[in-house]
N, C-alpha and C positions, 0 to 999 in steps of 0.2 A: 243431295242425299246429305246425310250430317256423318263426319270420320268419326270414327271409334275413336276411343279413347282408350289409351295406351296403359294398362294396367303394371304395376312393380312385379317382377318376377321374383314370385316368393319359393326358396329353399326350403326344401324340406326338412324337417327335423325328425331326429330318433327321439322315440318314445321307450319306455319301459324301462326293463332290468338293465342294467349299469355291468357292462364286461369289466371284466381283471384288468384290460387295455385300456379301456376309457377312465377306469380309476389311479391306475398307472401315470399317466396323462394327464391327469386333473393334480395329482398332488407332487406331481413334477414341475407344473409351470402355474399351480396357483401364485407361489409367493411372491413372481415379479414379470408377472403379465394381468393387463385388463381384464376380467374374468368374460368381458362381451369378446374380443379375441379365444380367446380360452373358449367359448361356447362355441364360436362358428369353426374352429379348428376340428371339435366335436361332434359336430353338424346337432346339437341342442339347444335347444332358445335357454336364455339368460337366466329364469328362472327356477328352469332348473338344476343348472349347474353353481347357483348362491347356494339352493337348499342342501346339496351333496355337500360343497366345501364347509359349509357350517356342521352339518353332522358329523363332519371327521374333525373338524375341531382345526383343520385351514384358514390359515391366518398370514395379509399379506406382511410380507415384509417389513420392517421399518425403512431401508435405503429403497423402494418402491414406494411408501409415504410419502416417504420426506419428498422425492421426484415430484409425486402429484401436489407436493406444497402442503401436504397433511400433517408433514412431518412434526414433531415438538422441535424449537427448536435452540 
């Protein structure tokens, strides 16, 4: 009898409209936190979080980018 393969546990992600609370959290955290961490906290997929941040004109801070090694010297 063959063993069953374990599958990775998937987490549910929110879909649809952004709540005021979600937007407030996104605006508060975006400039100094990884987008992946924010997506996880909001329970949303990474791409929709990136798109919403872009549409809202949110940018990563210079200090955050420098910490990642992407800032100008």
